[in-house]
Every structure is written in structure tokens, then in C-alpha cells.
VODOKOL-694578 format. One record per residue (C-alpha): residue number from 1; x negated, y negated, z. Coordinates in Angstrom, 1 decimal. Layout:
BEGIN
[NUM,[X,Y,Z]]
...
//
This chain:
BEGIN
[1,[0.0,0.0,0.0]]
[2,[-1.2,-3.6,-0.6]]
[3,[-2.8,-5.2,2.5]]
[4,[-1.0,-8.2,4.0]]
[5,[-3.7,-10.3,5.7]]
[6,[-2.6,-12.2,8.8]]
[7,[-5.9,-13.0,10.5]]
[8,[-9.4,-14.1,9.4]]
[9,[-11.6,-11.0,8.9]]
[10,[-12.4,-8.0,6.8]]
[11,[-9.6,-5.7,5.6]]
[12,[-10.2,-2.1,4.2]]
[13,[-7.9,-0.8,1.6]]
[14,[-8.1,2.8,0.2]]
[15,[-7.7,2.9,-3.6]]
[16,[-6.3,6.0,-5.2]]
[17,[-8.9,8.2,-6.7]]
[18,[-9.4,8.5,-10.5]]
[19,[-8.1,11.7,-12.1]]
[20,[-10.6,14.5,-11.9]]
[21,[-12.7,15.1,-15.0]]
[22,[-11.9,18.0,-17.3]]
[23,[-14.1,21.0,-17.0]]
[24,[-14.3,23.2,-20.2]]
[25,[-12.8,26.6,-19.9]]
[26,[-15.0,29.7,-20.4]]
[27,[-14.6,31.4,-23.8]]
[28,[-17.0,34.3,-23.5]]
[29,[-15.4,36.6,-20.9]]
[30,[-14.5,40.0,-22.3]]
[31,[-12.0,42.6,-21.4]]
[32,[-12.5,46.3,-22.4]]
[33,[-9.8,48.9,-21.9]]
[34,[-10.1,52.6,-22.3]]
[35,[-10.8,56.0,-20.7]]
[36,[-13.8,56.0,-18.3]]
[37,[-15.6,58.8,-16.4]]
[38,[-12.7,60.8,-14.8]]
[39,[-14.9,62.0,-12.0]]
[40,[-16.9,58.9,-11.1]]
[41,[-14.6,55.9,-11.7]]
[42,[-13.9,54.1,-8.4]]
[43,[-10.7,52.3,-9.5]]
[44,[-8.4,53.2,-12.3]]
[45,[-6.0,50.9,-14.1]]
[46,[-7.5,47.9,-12.3]]
[47,[-9.6,45.1,-14.0]]
[48,[-13.1,45.0,-12.6]]
[49,[-15.4,42.1,-13.5]]
[50,[-19.0,43.1,-14.2]]
[51,[-22.1,41.3,-15.3]]
[52,[-24.2,44.0,-16.8]]
[53,[-24.3,47.7,-17.6]]
[54,[-25.8,48.6,-14.2]]
[55,[-22.5,47.3,-12.7]]
[56,[-20.6,49.6,-15.0]]
[57,[-22.7,52.6,-14.0]]
[58,[-22.0,51.9,-10.3]]
[59,[-18.3,51.3,-10.7]]
[60,[-17.4,53.7,-13.6]]
[61,[-20.1,56.3,-13.7]]
[62,[-22.0,55.3,-16.9]]
[63,[-22.1,57.4,-20.0]]
[64,[-20.3,60.7,-20.2]]
[65,[-20.8,63.8,-22.4]]
[66,[-17.7,65.6,-23.5]]
[67,[-16.4,66.9,-26.8]]
[68,[-12.9,66.2,-25.6]]
[69,[-13.7,62.5,-25.2]]
[70,[-15.6,62.3,-28.5]]
[71,[-12.7,63.4,-30.7]]
[72,[-9.7,62.3,-28.5]]
[73,[-8.1,60.0,-31.1]]
[74,[-9.0,61.6,-34.4]]
[75,[-8.1,64.9,-36.0]]
[76,[-10.7,64.6,-38.7]]
[77,[-13.6,65.4,-36.4]]
[78,[-15.3,62.1,-37.2]]
[79,[-18.2,61.7,-34.7]]
[80,[-17.5,58.9,-32.4]]
[81,[-13.8,58.8,-33.4]]
[82,[-13.0,57.8,-29.9]]
[83,[-15.1,54.9,-28.8]]
[84,[-15.8,55.6,-25.1]]
[85,[-15.8,52.6,-22.8]]
[86,[-19.4,53.1,-21.6]]
[87,[-20.7,52.7,-25.2]]
[88,[-18.5,49.7,-25.7]]
[89,[-19.7,47.9,-22.5]]
[90,[-23.3,48.7,-23.4]]
[91,[-22.9,47.2,-26.9]]
[92,[-21.1,44.1,-25.5]]
[93,[-24.0,43.2,-23.2]]
[94,[-26.8,44.2,-25.7]]
[95,[-25.2,41.8,-28.3]]
[96,[-25.0,38.8,-26.0]]
[97,[-22.1,39.3,-23.7]]
[98,[-22.5,38.1,-20.1]]
[99,[-19.3,39.0,-18.3]]
[100,[-16.5,41.4,-19.0]]
[101,[-13.6,43.0,-17.2]]
[102,[-13.3,46.8,-17.5]]
[103,[-10.0,48.5,-17.1]]
[104,[-10.7,52.3,-16.7]]
[105,[-7.8,54.5,-17.7]]
[106,[-6.9,57.9,-16.4]]
[107,[-4.5,60.2,-18.2]]
[108,[-2.0,62.5,-16.3]]
[109,[-3.4,65.6,-18.1]]
[110,[-6.9,64.9,-16.9]]
[111,[-5.8,63.8,-13.4]]
[112,[-3.9,67.0,-13.0]]
[113,[-7.2,69.0,-13.5]]
[114,[-8.6,70.1,-10.2]]
[115,[-12.3,69.3,-9.6]]
[116,[-14.5,72.3,-10.4]]
[117,[-16.4,73.9,-7.5]]
[118,[-18.6,76.8,-6.6]]
[119,[-18.6,78.4,-3.2]]
[120,[-22.2,79.4,-2.3]]
[121,[-21.9,81.5,0.8]]
[122,[-19.4,79.1,2.3]]
[123,[-21.2,76.0,1.1]]
[124,[-18.9,74.3,-1.4]]
[125,[-20.4,72.2,-4.2]]
[126,[-18.1,70.0,-6.3]]
[127,[-19.2,68.8,-9.8]]
[128,[-19.4,65.1,-10.6]]
[129,[-20.1,65.7,-14.3]]
[130,[-18.0,67.2,-17.0]]
[131,[-18.4,70.9,-17.8]]
[132,[-16.7,71.8,-21.0]]
[133,[-18.3,74.7,-22.8]]
[134,[-20.9,72.6,-24.4]]
[135,[-22.4,71.3,-21.1]]
[136,[-22.9,73.5,-18.1]]
[137,[-24.0,73.0,-14.5]]
[138,[-25.6,75.4,-12.1]]
[139,[-26.7,75.3,-8.5]]
[140,[-29.6,77.4,-7.4]]
[141,[-30.5,78.0,-3.7]]
[142,[-34.0,79.2,-2.9]]
[143,[-34.7,80.0,0.8]]
[144,[-38.0,78.7,2.1]]
[145,[-38.8,82.1,3.8]]
[146,[-40.5,82.9,7.1]]
[147,[-42.7,79.7,7.0]]
[148,[-39.6,77.5,7.3]]
[149,[-36.6,79.6,8.6]]
[150,[-33.2,78.0,8.1]]
[151,[-34.4,75.8,5.2]]
[152,[-34.0,76.1,1.5]]
[153,[-34.7,74.3,-1.8]]
[154,[-31.6,73.4,-3.8]]
[155,[-31.9,72.8,-7.6]]
[156,[-29.0,71.5,-9.6]]
[157,[-29.2,71.5,-13.4]]
[158,[-26.8,70.0,-15.9]]
[159,[-27.3,70.3,-19.6]]
[160,[-26.4,72.0,-22.9]]
[161,[-25.0,75.5,-22.7]]
[162,[-26.9,78.4,-24.3]]
[163,[-25.7,80.7,-27.0]]
[164,[-25.8,84.4,-26.6]]
[165,[-29.3,85.9,-27.3]]
[166,[-29.6,86.8,-31.0]]
[167,[-31.3,89.0,-32.0]]
[168,[-31.1,91.2,-28.9]]
[169,[-33.9,90.5,-26.5]]
[170,[-34.7,87.0,-27.8]]
[171,[-34.4,83.9,-25.5]]
[172,[-31.0,82.1,-25.6]]
[173,[-30.8,79.1,-27.9]]
[174,[-29.2,75.8,-26.9]]
[175,[-26.0,75.0,-28.7]]
[176,[-27.2,71.4,-28.8]]
[177,[-30.9,71.5,-29.8]]
[178,[-32.8,68.5,-28.5]]
[179,[-30.3,67.7,-25.8]]
[180,[-31.8,66.9,-22.5]]
[181,[-31.1,68.8,-19.3]]
[182,[-30.8,66.8,-16.0]]
[183,[-32.4,68.5,-13.0]]
[184,[-32.1,67.4,-9.4]]
[185,[-34.3,69.1,-6.7]]
[186,[-33.7,68.8,-3.0]]
[187,[-36.5,70.5,-0.9]]
[188,[-36.3,71.9,2.6]]
[189,[-32.6,71.2,3.1]]
[190,[-31.0,72.3,6.4]]
[191,[-27.6,73.4,7.4]]
[192,[-28.1,71.9,10.9]]
[193,[-25.9,68.8,11.2]]
[194,[-28.4,67.2,13.6]]
[195,[-31.3,67.5,11.2]]
[196,[-32.5,64.6,9.1]]
[197,[-32.5,67.1,6.2]]
[198,[-28.8,68.1,6.7]]
[199,[-27.4,69.2,3.4]]
[200,[-24.5,66.7,3.4]]
[201,[-26.7,63.8,4.2]]
[202,[-29.3,64.7,1.5]]
[203,[-26.9,65.5,-1.4]]
[204,[-23.9,63.5,-0.3]]
[205,[-20.2,64.2,0.3]]
[206,[-17.1,63.2,-1.6]]
[207,[-16.7,60.2,0.7]]
[208,[-20.4,59.2,0.3]]
[209,[-22.0,60.7,-2.8]]
[210,[-25.8,60.6,-3.3]]
[211,[-26.4,63.1,-6.1]]
[212,[-25.3,62.0,-9.6]]
[213,[-24.2,65.6,-10.3]]
[214,[-22.5,67.1,-7.3]]
[215,[-21.1,66.5,-3.8]]
[216,[-21.3,69.1,-1.1]]
[217,[-19.4,70.3,2.0]]
[218,[-21.4,72.5,4.4]]
[219,[-18.2,74.1,5.8]]
[220,[-17.0,74.3,9.4]]
[221,[-18.6,76.4,10.7]]
[222,[-21.4,75.8,8.2]]
[223,[-22.0,78.4,5.5]]
[224,[-25.3,80.2,5.2]]
[225,[-28.2,80.2,2.7]]
[226,[-28.6,83.5,0.7]]
[227,[-31.3,85.9,1.7]]
[228,[-33.0,85.5,-1.7]]
[229,[-32.8,83.0,-4.5]]
[230,[-29.4,82.9,-6.1]]
[231,[-27.7,80.8,-8.9]]
[232,[-24.0,79.8,-9.3]]
[233,[-22.5,78.5,-12.5]]
[234,[-19.6,75.9,-12.5]]
[235,[-16.5,76.8,-14.4]]
[236,[-15.3,74.5,-17.2]]
[237,[-13.6,71.3,-16.1]]
[238,[-12.6,69.7,-19.5]]
[239,[-12.4,72.1,-22.4]]
[240,[-12.9,70.6,-25.9]]
[241,[-9.3,71.4,-26.7]]
[242,[-7.9,69.2,-23.9]]
[243,[-5.4,66.7,-25.3]]
[244,[-5.2,63.8,-23.0]]
[245,[-4.8,60.7,-25.1]]
[246,[-1.4,58.9,-24.5]]
[247,[-0.5,55.4,-25.8]]
[248,[1.3,54.7,-22.6]]
[249,[-1.9,54.8,-20.7]]
[250,[-3.0,51.7,-22.6]]
[251,[0.3,49.8,-22.8]]
[252,[1.0,50.2,-19.0]]
[253,[-2.0,48.1,-18.0]]
[254,[-0.9,45.3,-20.3]]
[255,[2.7,45.0,-19.0]]
[256,[4.0,42.0,-17.3]]
[257,[2.9,41.8,-13.6]]
[258,[0.2,44.3,-14.1]]
[259,[-3.1,43.6,-12.4]]
[260,[-4.6,42.5,-15.7]]
[261,[-1.6,40.2,-16.4]]
[262,[-2.2,38.5,-13.0]]
[263,[-5.6,37.2,-14.0]]
[264,[-7.0,34.7,-13.2]]
[265,[-6.8,35.0,-9.5]]
[266,[-9.0,34.8,-6.4]]
[267,[-11.7,33.0,-8.2]]
[268,[-11.8,35.4,-11.1]]
[269,[-11.8,33.8,-14.5]]
[270,[-9.4,34.7,-17.3]]
[271,[-10.6,36.9,-20.1]]
[272,[-10.8,35.6,-23.6]]
[273,[-11.9,38.5,-25.8]]
[274,[-10.1,41.8,-25.7]]
[275,[-11.5,45.1,-27.1]]
[276,[-9.8,48.5,-27.0]]
[277,[-12.6,50.6,-28.4]]
[278,[-11.8,53.3,-31.0]]
[279,[-8.1,52.5,-31.1]]
[280,[-6.9,51.6,-34.6]]
[281,[-4.0,51.6,-37.0]]
[282,[-4.2,55.4,-37.1]]
[283,[-1.8,55.7,-40.1]]
[284,[-4.8,55.0,-42.3]]
[285,[-6.2,58.4,-41.4]]
[286,[-3.1,60.4,-40.8]]
[287,[-2.6,59.6,-37.1]]
[288,[0.7,59.6,-35.2]]
[289,[1.2,55.9,-34.8]]
[290,[-0.1,55.7,-31.3]]
[291,[-2.7,53.2,-32.3]]
[292,[0.0,50.9,-33.8]]
[293,[1.9,50.9,-30.5]]
[294,[-1.2,50.0,-28.5]]
[295,[-2.4,47.3,-31.0]]
[296,[1.1,45.7,-31.1]]
[297,[1.2,45.5,-27.3]]
[298,[-2.4,44.1,-27.2]]
[299,[-1.6,41.4,-29.8]]
[300,[1.5,40.3,-27.8]]
[301,[-0.5,40.4,-24.6]]
[302,[-3.3,38.2,-26.1]]
[303,[-0.9,35.7,-27.4]]
[304,[0.6,35.4,-23.9]]
[305,[-2.8,35.1,-22.2]]
[306,[-4.4,32.7,-24.8]]
[307,[-6.9,35.5,-25.6]]
[308,[-8.2,37.0,-28.8]]
[309,[-8.1,40.6,-29.9]]
[310,[-11.1,42.1,-31.8]]
[311,[-9.9,45.3,-33.5]]
[312,[-11.6,48.4,-34.8]]
[313,[-10.9,50.1,-38.1]]
[314,[-10.0,53.8,-38.4]]
[315,[-13.0,56.0,-37.8]]
[316,[-12.7,57.8,-41.1]]
[317,[-12.1,54.8,-43.3]]
[318,[-14.5,54.2,-46.2]]
[319,[-15.2,51.5,-48.8]]
[320,[-15.4,54.0,-51.6]]
[321,[-11.7,53.7,-52.7]]
[322,[-11.3,57.4,-52.5]]
[323,[-9.1,59.1,-49.9]]
[324,[-9.1,58.1,-47.1]]
[325,[-10.5,55.0,-48.8]]
[326,[-10.0,51.9,-46.8]]
[327,[-10.0,49.5,-49.8]]
[328,[-7.1,51.2,-51.5]]
[329,[-5.2,52.3,-48.4]]
[330,[-5.2,48.9,-46.6]]
[331,[-3.0,47.3,-49.3]]
[332,[-0.2,49.8,-48.6]]
[333,[-0.6,49.9,-44.9]]
[334,[-1.3,46.2,-44.1]]
[335,[2.3,45.7,-42.9]]
[336,[1.6,48.3,-40.2]]
[337,[-1.2,46.2,-38.8]]
[338,[-0.1,43.5,-36.2]]
[339,[-0.2,40.2,-38.1]]
[340,[-1.4,37.7,-35.6]]
[341,[-3.5,34.5,-35.5]]
[342,[-5.0,35.9,-32.2]]
[343,[-6.5,39.0,-33.8]]
[344,[-9.3,40.0,-36.2]]
[345,[-10.2,43.3,-37.8]]
[346,[-13.8,44.4,-38.4]]
[347,[-15.0,47.2,-40.7]]
[348,[-16.8,49.7,-40.8]]
[349,[-18.2,51.9,-38.0]]
[350,[-21.9,51.5,-37.1]]
[351,[-24.7,53.9,-36.7]]
[352,[-26.3,53.7,-33.3]]
[353,[-28.8,55.8,-31.3]]
[354,[-27.3,58.4,-28.9]]
[355,[-27.7,56.9,-25.4]]
[356,[-28.8,60.3,-23.9]]
[357,[-31.5,61.2,-26.3]]
[358,[-32.4,58.0,-28.2]]
[359,[-32.0,60.1,-31.4]]
[360,[-29.8,59.2,-34.3]]
[361,[-27.6,62.3,-34.0]]
[362,[-24.8,62.6,-31.4]]
[363,[-25.6,64.9,-28.5]]
[364,[-22.1,66.2,-28.6]]
[365,[-21.5,66.8,-32.3]]
[366,[-25.0,67.0,-33.8]]
[367,[-23.9,64.6,-36.5]]
[368,[-25.0,61.0,-37.0]]
[369,[-24.0,59.0,-33.9]]
[370,[-21.4,56.4,-34.9]]
[371,[-19.7,53.7,-32.8]]
[372,[-16.7,51.4,-33.4]]
[373,[-17.8,47.9,-34.3]]
[374,[-15.4,45.7,-32.1]]
[375,[-17.4,45.7,-28.9]]
[376,[-20.6,44.8,-30.7]]
[377,[-18.8,42.0,-32.5]]
[378,[-17.3,40.8,-29.2]]
[379,[-20.8,40.5,-27.8]]
[380,[-21.7,38.4,-30.8]]
[381,[-18.6,36.2,-30.1]]
[382,[-19.8,35.6,-26.6]]
[383,[-23.4,34.9,-27.7]]
[384,[-22.3,32.5,-30.4]]
[385,[-20.1,30.6,-27.9]]
[386,[-23.0,30.2,-25.5]]
[387,[-25.5,29.2,-28.1]]
[388,[-23.5,27.0,-30.5]]
[389,[-19.9,26.7,-29.2]]
[390,[-16.6,28.3,-29.8]]
[391,[-16.1,26.1,-32.8]]
[392,[-19.0,28.0,-34.6]]
[393,[-17.8,31.0,-36.7]]
[394,[-19.3,34.2,-35.1]]
[395,[-20.6,35.4,-38.5]]
[396,[-23.5,34.9,-40.9]]
[397,[-27.1,35.8,-41.1]]
[398,[-27.7,34.7,-37.6]]
[399,[-24.9,37.0,-36.3]]
[400,[-27.0,40.2,-36.4]]
[401,[-26.1,43.3,-34.4]]
[402,[-28.4,44.9,-31.8]]
[403,[-28.8,48.6,-31.0]]
[404,[-27.6,49.7,-34.4]]
[405,[-29.3,51.1,-37.5]]
[406,[-26.8,50.1,-40.2]]
[407,[-23.2,50.8,-41.2]]
[408,[-22.0,54.3,-41.8]]
[409,[-22.7,55.5,-45.3]]
[410,[-19.0,55.3,-46.3]]
[411,[-18.9,51.7,-45.2]]
[412,[-21.6,50.3,-47.4]]
[413,[-20.2,48.0,-50.0]]
[414,[-20.9,45.5,-52.8]]
[415,[-20.0,41.9,-53.0]]
[416,[-17.2,42.9,-55.3]]
[417,[-15.9,45.4,-52.7]]
[418,[-15.9,42.8,-50.0]]
[419,[-14.1,40.5,-52.3]]
[420,[-11.2,42.8,-52.2]]
[421,[-11.1,42.9,-48.4]]
[422,[-11.9,39.3,-47.5]]
[423,[-8.6,37.8,-48.8]]
[424,[-6.5,40.2,-46.7]]
[425,[-8.3,39.4,-43.5]]
[426,[-10.7,42.4,-43.2]]
[427,[-14.0,41.2,-41.9]]
[428,[-17.0,43.2,-43.1]]
[429,[-20.3,44.2,-41.4]]
[430,[-22.9,44.3,-44.1]]
[431,[-26.4,45.7,-44.6]]
[432,[-28.9,43.4,-46.5]]
[433,[-32.5,44.1,-47.4]]
[434,[-35.0,43.3,-44.6]]
[435,[-32.2,42.3,-42.1]]
[436,[-30.4,44.0,-39.3]]
[437,[-26.7,44.6,-39.9]]
[438,[-24.8,41.3,-39.9]]
[439,[-21.2,40.2,-39.3]]
[440,[-20.1,38.9,-42.7]]
[441,[-16.6,37.8,-42.1]]
[442,[-14.6,35.4,-39.8]]
[443,[-10.9,35.6,-40.7]]
[444,[-7.9,36.3,-38.6]]
[445,[-5.1,38.7,-39.4]]
[446,[-2.9,35.7,-40.1]]
[447,[-4.8,34.8,-43.2]]
[448,[-1.8,35.3,-45.5]]
[449,[1.0,34.3,-43.1]]
[450,[-0.3,31.2,-41.4]]
[451,[-3.1,29.6,-43.5]]
[452,[-3.9,27.0,-40.9]]
[453,[-5.2,29.8,-38.7]]
[454,[-7.2,31.6,-41.4]]
[455,[-10.5,31.4,-39.5]]
[456,[-11.5,33.0,-36.2]]
[457,[-13.4,29.9,-35.0]]
[458,[-10.5,27.5,-35.7]]
[459,[-8.0,29.7,-33.8]]
[460,[-10.4,30.3,-30.9]]
[461,[-11.1,26.6,-30.7]]
[462,[-7.4,25.9,-30.3]]
[463,[-7.1,28.6,-27.6]]
[464,[-10.1,27.0,-25.8]]
[465,[-8.4,23.6,-25.8]]
[466,[-5.1,25.1,-24.6]]
[467,[-6.8,27.0,-21.8]]
[468,[-9.0,24.0,-20.7]]
[469,[-6.0,21.7,-20.5]]
[470,[-3.9,24.3,-18.7]]
[471,[-6.6,24.7,-16.1]]
[472,[-7.3,21.0,-15.6]]
[473,[-4.0,19.2,-15.8]]
[474,[-2.3,20.7,-12.7]]
[475,[-2.9,17.5,-10.8]]
[476,[-0.2,15.9,-13.1]]
[477,[2.5,18.0,-11.5]]
[478,[4.9,15.9,-9.2]]
[479,[3.1,12.7,-10.1]]
[480,[5.4,9.7,-10.9]]
[481,[6.3,10.2,-14.6]]
[482,[5.6,6.7,-15.8]]
[483,[3.1,4.7,-17.8]]
[484,[0.3,4.8,-15.2]]
[485,[0.4,8.6,-15.3]]
[486,[0.5,8.6,-19.1]]
[487,[-2.5,6.2,-19.3]]
[488,[-4.5,8.3,-16.8]]
[489,[-3.7,11.5,-18.7]]
[490,[-4.7,9.9,-22.1]]
[491,[-8.0,8.5,-20.8]]
[492,[-9.0,11.8,-19.1]]
[493,[-8.3,13.9,-22.2]]
[494,[-10.0,11.3,-24.4]]
[495,[-13.1,11.4,-22.4]]
[496,[-13.2,15.2,-22.7]]
[497,[-12.6,15.2,-26.4]]
[498,[-15.3,12.6,-27.0]]
[499,[-17.7,14.8,-25.2]]
[500,[-16.8,17.7,-27.6]]
[501,[-17.1,15.3,-30.6]]
[502,[-20.6,14.5,-29.6]]
[503,[-21.4,18.2,-29.5]]
[504,[-20.2,18.5,-33.1]]
[505,[-17.1,20.4,-32.3]]
[506,[-14.8,18.6,-34.8]]
[507,[-14.8,17.5,-38.4]]
[508,[-14.9,13.7,-39.0]]
[509,[-17.5,11.0,-38.6]]
[510,[-15.8,9.0,-35.8]]
[511,[-13.7,10.0,-32.8]]
[512,[-10.6,8.6,-34.5]]
[513,[-11.2,10.8,-37.5]]
[514,[-11.9,13.9,-35.3]]
[515,[-9.0,13.9,-32.8]]
[516,[-6.0,12.2,-31.5]]
[517,[-4.5,12.0,-28.0]]
[518,[-1.1,10.5,-27.3]]
[519,[0.9,10.4,-24.1]]
[520,[3.3,7.4,-23.9]]
[521,[6.9,6.4,-24.2]]
[522,[7.0,7.8,-27.7]]
[523,[6.0,11.3,-26.7]]
[524,[7.9,11.2,-23.4]]
[525,[11.4,9.8,-23.8]]
[526,[13.7,8.7,-20.9]]
[527,[15.6,11.9,-21.4]]
[528,[12.3,13.8,-20.8]]
[529,[11.6,11.8,-17.7]]
[530,[15.0,12.6,-16.3]]
[531,[14.2,16.3,-16.9]]
[532,[10.7,15.9,-15.2]]
[533,[8.9,16.5,-18.5]]
[534,[5.7,14.8,-19.7]]
[535,[4.7,15.5,-23.3]]
[536,[1.1,15.2,-24.4]]
[537,[0.2,15.3,-28.1]]
[538,[-3.3,16.4,-29.0]]
[539,[-4.5,16.9,-32.6]]
[540,[-8.0,17.8,-33.8]]
[541,[-9.8,18.2,-37.1]]
[542,[-11.3,21.7,-37.0]]
[543,[-14.6,22.7,-38.4]]
[544,[-14.1,25.4,-41.0]]
[545,[-16.9,27.8,-42.0]]
[546,[-18.5,27.5,-45.4]]
[547,[-17.6,30.9,-46.7]]
[548,[-18.4,30.2,-50.4]]
[549,[-21.6,28.3,-51.4]]
[550,[-21.3,27.3,-55.0]]
[551,[-24.5,26.2,-56.7]]
[552,[-24.3,24.5,-60.1]]
[553,[-27.5,24.6,-62.2]]
[554,[-27.9,22.6,-65.4]]
[555,[-30.8,22.6,-67.8]]
[556,[-32.2,19.3,-69.1]]
[557,[-33.0,19.6,-72.8]]
[558,[-34.8,17.3,-75.2]]
[559,[-36.9,15.5,-72.6]]
[560,[-40.2,14.0,-73.6]]
[561,[-43.2,16.1,-72.8]]
[562,[-46.1,14.4,-71.0]]
//
């Protein structure tokens, strides 16, 4: 209130504070949804924010080996048809991502499987890794003998199964040649609960695991070590024929009021880039439509959350034009893809080293190891945002992929081949001489339906502005809806937009060419004021990528020679 002076002296009057400055929203936070390690994931169906692959290993168990996971979504036995989340998370961080939520799914069919155990003389070991016919686990107990009575060495092995000896008498041959075997050895272990070498303390229990392979329960009363060395083999936990994929596992975590829908909360940021690795429009390769249901849900979810969906192609799609040729098939099946300005599709699959062996063949299938491209591209999105800004298209010869050795052979294409895909919004990853694989497309799936949102960078720039203003204008709520408020809003947003202009975020040579902010009696009418509404108009001139560089060369003839 104004001060009314009545006596000579000094009066203090508190002036209202200026509106808080606008802080730019993050644009590089990922979200990856899919099946994680069924025996090691600490929290299913809940978004967990991580900042590196070690966080993923701690919370979700890291990489897993299982033929059931490798071919869960595709009946064509394409290696890597199901992009497991561990690989996707690893690629996201290796390609420049810094933060991502992970939503680990569990299917009822897998959850119903009882953990596999072996009972070694009353000592019960429970497997923490998948045994499925290709990978086996054994526990060997070797008593220490008379020199150390009551103690034993315990050796746990996990690795590829062995085929029957052929010819008779020859050593067994691994079904996965070159696959590594993991061995854990625990020496001089005791069954005495008071000992520092007590078996449950050394190997770990279900409540407090230590071993990466097993947990143990000594029994009550404790079991006993065998009189001589003995080995037990774990039964199969997840046979390769297990059918556990269900579209509802994915759609449930994107429903209204789910934990993911409630982000941001408790200091956690919103996610901006969504990846569902390995899930595609499965009609292209003869699937059952489950992928369509998941992608349609994901698109709607991203539109509601101001996020962007990076989509994978079908694993078996090729650029050859022959069945199941992607180039020909896409024209007929494009209506089955979710058409959205908040989504982009990338093609084809990538070749990548197997994380267990470092070799180029999959440890599970023995074929070239392939991975879906979306998580790799999402990492490049995040890296481009941090290095250049969300207004820069995440594509071009600077947008090179890491931890890859090229596209799959069926995905190699010519300029003419890409010319067929580019107009329908299929972004290509290309191999060029003397370069890593590069992202060579930056179009949304709305390219033919909503031309103003043709480009990924333009759409994501708009989402960035929407999220930033949503986060920063909450102070306006319940303020007097009149000219002083309108002026404060206009000046605050103008200051923010000028800062972006100086960073090169808009087209135009002056701020007036680059953007417009209006909040006054023209945008907010007396009827709006009566309803408690304040309208803010913001327009911006987007930067569009230079997709086509046209060089005109003319020859000068008839010039005098000197």
C-alpha cells in the first residue's frame, strides 16, 4: 500500500517483486519402456530415472541372455527382433544421452514362473540368471577335507550348454561356440551362522543378494556339505518357446494416472523423448497388430505429455523392394502407422557388437547381432540438444552413431531409394565411405498431413516452448487479470525469447522478425476476464533444416586467354 507520511523522517515501503525469470525446460530426458531382467529388476512398471548404464545394472540387472527375449516379437527369427531394454539404454548413453527413465515391464506368463532352485543336501540355491536350454547354470560343492573340517569351496558356473558328445567319447561341444562362461568361486565357506564365512553372508540371500548368479538359503537347521565333490544343474527357467509378449503390458504403463503419467513429481523432470525398443508396425512383417496398439497408445501419450516418440521399423524390413521390402510395403501400410507430429520413424536396423563377447555375432542366435535404431537416434537427439539446441535437426554428417558397424545389409540404400522414403516421413540411417553410420533424415510422421510440422526440429522446438511456459507461468494463476499482469507476462516472455534469438534459435535477422509475444486487451477480452482466462499469443519463425543443397554450375566460354 502507498505510504501516507505524517511526520518528518524515513519511511520504508516494500515494492512488489518482479516476475521470476523464465528457465528453459530440459529437452534431453529420455524414457525407455520394455521388458527388463525378470529375476533382477527391483521395481516393475515404475519409471526409474537413471544417469548411466551402471545405474541400469544396479536397478534392472543389466544385459540378459535368452532366446525367448531375442525373438519375442517376431516370428521370422530375425536376430534382435525384440530390442531388449538393456541394449537400448546402453545405446542411448553411448550416443550422447545423459538421463532417461526406464519402465521395466513384467509379463504374467513370466511372473507365473517359479524361480528355479537346486537343493544341495538341504542348502537351497536359487538362480538369478535365466536358464533356457541354451544357457545352463551349475553349483559345485567341494569339501575342504580334514585340513579344514566343516568348510567347502563353492563354484557357480553360468554359460552355454553343451551338446551331446559326438562321435562317442569326444568332448562335448558348446551350442554357442565362442560364448563366455561366467564363473564365481567362494572359498572356505562355512555353514556356521556365527562364522565370518557363513554361506548366506558370503553368497547372499534373496533379501540381500551378493552373487550375480544365485542366492542361497542354508536351511533351518542348516544343511550339510557333501562328503565329496558334487555338482548340481539348475533346471530351465525360461524355455525358448515361452510366449510372454502382451501389448497390454506396454499400454498399461501409459494409461491416465499411471506412475509414468504422474511425472514430473517430487523434483523429477518430465521426459521428452520416448522409445519403445523393438516395437513396430508389425503388419509390415506379418505380425498380429500388437505393435500398432502400442504405438497408437504411445503417440497419444506423447501428445498429452508434450513429448516426442522415436519409432523403430519392423526388424525384417529391407530396402530392396522385394518381400518383405519396406520401400514397397510402406506405401500400402502407411495408414496403419500412427500419423502424428509428435513421432518420427527411423530405418533400418543397425549392426552392433554383442555386449557379452564383443564379437559381431549374437551370443544367442549365432547370426550378426542387430539392434533397433530408435534408442541410438534418441541419444543423438539428446546430444544435439545439449551441443546445439533443440532447434537444430538431429541429423546430418555430424549425427554419427556410436557402437555400431553399419546398417543391416538389407537396409543399405541408394540416394534414389531414400528419395522414395523421405517424402513419406521415413528417416533413413545411411552408410557413407569413410564415415560412421549417420542419421540422414529429420521428418515427422505428419509430413503429408500437417506440413507446418514436417521437421522433427520444428516440432520439438514448439514442444520446448510449450513446456517451458507451462513450467514458468504458474505465478500468473490468481493474479489480478488486468493490464499490469499482461505487461508483466509480455515483458517476461519477451526477455526469454530474445535470449533464444541471440542463440540462433529462430529465423529472422531481428527479434521482431523472429518472434511475437502479445498479451493485452486484444487477446484477453472482458468476457475472458469474467471467466478468469488470460490469453497469451506467441509466434515464432522456425529454423528449417537445409535438406536439399542445389549447386548451379555454369561454364564461361569465349573468354580472352592471358
